[in-house]
N, C-alpha and C positions, 0 to 999 in steps of 0.2 A: 583409466581417466577420473580425476578430480576435478571439477569446477566450480572455481572459487570467484566469487560477485561482491566487490566491493563500494559502498557508497562511494562517490570519489565529489566532495563539497566544492574545491576549487581545482577543478583540473588543470592541468598543464594546457596553455594554446596549440594546438597542430591545425595545419591545414587541413579543411574538410574533408570528408570522404571516412571510409572505416581507418582507424590507426592499428597497425601493428606493431610489435617491436620485441627482442628476444634476447634471453639472458642467460646463457648457460646450460646446460644438459637437465636442470631440474623444474626450469620454466620456462619453456619452449615458445609458447605464445600467449600473449596479451594483446586483446583487443578491445577498444572503446569506441563506439557506435556514435559519429559526430554528428546527431540529431538533438533537436533543441528538448526533444522530450527523452531521452537515453543517454547524454553525454554525460550525466554524472553518475552512471554506473558503468564499472572498470569489471573486464570480466577476464579472470587467468586459467588454462586449462596445465592443470600440473601431469605429467605422466604417472603411472602406477611403481608400485614398488618402492618407493621412496619415504625414507622416514619422516614422520608426518611434522616434526621438530624443527628439523633442518628445509622440509618443504617451505613451510611458514617462515623461515628467517629470510628464504630467496624473495619471498613475495614481499617481507617489509623493508627490505635492501632494496627493489626495484621499485617499491611505492613511491617514493620523493621524484621520479622522473616523470610522474604520472599527475601528481597533486601537490600541491602548495601549502596542504592540510591532512591531517591524519585522515583516516577512513571514518565515515561518518556510521558506516553498519558494514558487516559481515554474513556471507553467509556461504559455507562450503557443502559439496555434496558427500565430503568425507568429514565424520563428528570428530575425528583427533584432530585432523589440519584445522577445522573449524575451531574448536577448543582451543589450540595454539593460535591461532592468528588471534581471537577476540583477547587472549592475555597479552598478546604483545601490542595491541594497539588500544589495550583497557576498554572495551566494551562490552555490553552485556549479550545473553543470547537474545536474538528475537524469540518470544513467545505470543500464544493465542492464537486465534485465527487470523490468515492474509487475508486482506482484501483483495476485490479481484478489480482491476479499472479495464471496465468495458470495451469493446471496439467505439462506442457511441461516446464512451471516456477518452479515449483517444483525440477524436476530433474534436471532441467540448475543448480541451486544452490548447491543442492546436491553435481553433478558432479565439482563444481568449488570449491567448499569448500575442497573438499575430494581428491582434484587434481588427480582426474580421469581421464586414458587415454580417454575418451571420450570426457573430457571437451573442451567447444567451445570459441570462440572468446566472447568477451565481450556483453553485452546485452545494446549497446549506438544505435543501429540504429531505427529511426523513422519514422514509414510509416502513412499515411494519407489516409480518408477514406471518403465519404460523407452517407457510409451507417450508421443508427441511432439505428439499432438492438443492444438489452443488450449485454455486454460482457458476456461468458459462459466459465466456466473450462475447459473444452473440447476443446475450438476453438482452432485451429492449426496456421489457416491463417485470415489475414484480410480482411473480406469479402468486395471484390470490392476496393480492395488496388489501389491507383493511382498510375500507372506504366508507363504514356506518357513518350515517349521517345524525352528527351531533355527538358522535364518542370520542372518548379522551385517546385512542390509538390510534386515529388517523394521520394522515402525511402532517409535519411540523415542521417551521422553520428551525434549525440548530443555531444554536451560540459559537461563534467562531472566536476561536483565539489562537495566536501567535507570538511569541518573542520575538524581536527582531534580530536578525541574522542565523536565527535557528534553523534546525534543519525538516522540522516537523511543524504541523498546524493540528487543531482539534478542533471538530464540532461534535456539540454534545445537546443533549433535550435530555429532560423527564418526563415521561408519559405515563397518565395517570387514567385508568381506569373509569367509568361513571355508569350509570344505568342504562346510557344509550349503546354499551357495548355488550357484545354476545359472549357470556362469559359463562364458564371459564375458558380460558384461550392460553395456548402454549405457544408463545413467541419463540421465532426461530431462526428468521433470516431477516435483515436489514437493507434498503437500498438508498442510494442515497442521487436526489432527482436535483436538476435545474429550474424548477417550474413548484407550483405549489398542488400542480395537478397536471395529469400527462407528463410533458415534459422529455429531457433526455434522462437516463438512469447511467450515470457516473459511473459511481461503486456501487459493488453488490457483495455480501460476505455473509455466512452463517453466523448467528452467535456463538462466543467461546464457551456459552453455556446455555440452553433453553429457560426460557423465565415464564412458568407458570402464573397466570392471574386468574384468580379465583372470583374475585369481589369487588363492588363498586371502592375506589380507595388504594385498591393495589397498583404500585405503579412500577415504572422499570428505568432506571438511570441510565443512559447511554450516552459513553464516549468516542469516537472514533479519533483514533492517532495515525494520521497522513503522513508519512514521509517522503520529502521531494528530493 
């Protein structure tokens, strides 16, 4: 079984619930969860034993019934199908680490989108740590977050950027070590919070490569790209 996920920028409207459809023997099942947080991802399950090019072509033929625009991104569990689909849709491969949207992050987005009374500030605060443990969905704090008073590596507000109608936005910041920081330090993981201190950790991810800062003035330029 090959699982294909496609970013559905403008999904075709359906009545709520789990949307299923079938399209011949090559693509037996398509499912899109009609949930505000998940509605823009279409999942297609392919049976094993089919030519990757034919399977990809079947997905592409089926796609217009699910979206009014091309796929924003593609990810398939079979590398050959993945490559064929990226070629068909004109997409680049997903590279680098994939940031984890935590359970607290899911709650954060639901509250923000719905305008709930418990909605918080925006999630633009970036925190650093030397801890290299893999991110976990149930994590609520960034293990061993750097909190040295007066240091240049403590949690800081990032700069938000977004192009109208684009499916991504970025949050970036440059951290510069100073004399108050405990150096050298090898930075390995980052977290995004909705507050300057404490708050909810919305995203967490290992850096694509660790960064060692050895002296005052050494810096790390960090940019997160979030795909909607």
